[in-house]
Steps between C-alpha positions, in 0.01 A plus 500: 500500500646159578812340362493137386817418693470386859581233756349374823546206735319368806437188699217365709489197727219286632541235766612247239635682194708806408450682168764736359392706199700724267330722240709669230369698204663630181389676181250342266231652275234266636438355845656159568549296818745212533458282809767267633401273790546134602341258254284349773308829520463569127121513540547832686677668207189631321366665815837661579527631144147643515564670837814660359337620177235681705775727632688581176406589143836491321835335556633149545476391864691195623366340817744264671354297789700282738324277754641307794368342817483728801762456771380233739258341253523123521673316218471123501792273405438196286726197536554274202512172694582278205796717399624509861480120529674465164788716627526295818498176297773639275724558800430149629592356161814714497597363843461144373698577188805644676460280804494802727206658677400829342202688644305781335519823701243777533704704252467224241123505535488881476722509191306238312241676276129456569531316833389811693262736320348814649134509420458853361152461362371833369248683712140524393452759220252701705745511790780608266279772353424634848874568537560615140218758478617740777862476381394563140294804599793653691749427222273655236438801721876556530544456125221746419640751750837478329331544160324810634825651632674431171199643319533829689854539369376427148222756545738776610737429213220483241341826617837672470553370148149595388571853622820493295305389191250781554788748517647366176156522336478869598840557341381325183192723489717810543741395227235380250412845345864553404471207259275704268720807526813305412324322215389831352852640534654190341250511214580866437873430513478214250292711263751784525796267444327351197472846343122493484353839569177406674302702747455327836131579468483301177206260510719199425736580788211557737349169396828322569520662842141405581558137399814483713320664793224240479747212488711630787216605729523315833204658678305173511800306630563753776135487602506121517825505698343724764196274511723195551696677775177584680375142468837369619474705818143383557616139489791575733253635756297176502548235767451200273695304235598746226789327322313413180343846437832670575675272253239593237543873570876466458440356154269790414748759627771339291272513195440875542868582548585291193245694295637834618851379420399410145350847452780691668732634230700669771818404687381640834168316478677181397722517811198565722330193356810292572500628860129421536538146368792431733289613796200304376707183468598532864132530592418191293769302681345596834147427383603146405528430873167656598212273601 
């Protein structure tokens, strides 16, 4: 079992470029990959998204890629000659205007925008990809490892809660026969209080009891619950994405407990159903984060 929450980061450098990659994933019913990288390399986005989707089935994964030139890589400097000459001419004109010699200093040239421009032309896309790919693989590996560790915690918690639900189901099965006994006693009491002198073996009373027994019978629901528990454990034992089937089973378990609750004309059973649904809701919350 894997969680959908994870994070990983890595970097890889070639002789000319350094790639730093962060991969973060959160819950989402479907698989989605968001890639953020410099606009100059937007053509690489589809390939990065495809490589990521091959490693996940559910969850929203954000890939953040930062690129910079490797230390020692040459960066050319462009000089805007016309702007530099214009600045020099401006100082000459200023000298003539105030009748005092004013000379432009190196600081003036450095402060004037666009006179000196570092030529940071983006690297070739293939060269950038050669740095991105190893960093991406390492970042995704870290993220998936974190998802696996988180998934183990989810697995342990879910197994414990399934065991709790099975225990509650056994209590429900034990308590269920008392529903008929109490109904028969209540029916007899109401007949006695009404002053009607009827034998408990009267056909009409027996028919009423049979109808009630049929309506309150939960044998089928208990059988389906056990089947769902067994299937739940089978999924938990699998080493593959199981979030969707577990979510479906939670819905089915909820349906069976609701049906038993509607049939349970008994305070003890009603409380057991409440306990079961509280436990089931906790399982559903965990399953929402399962890949």
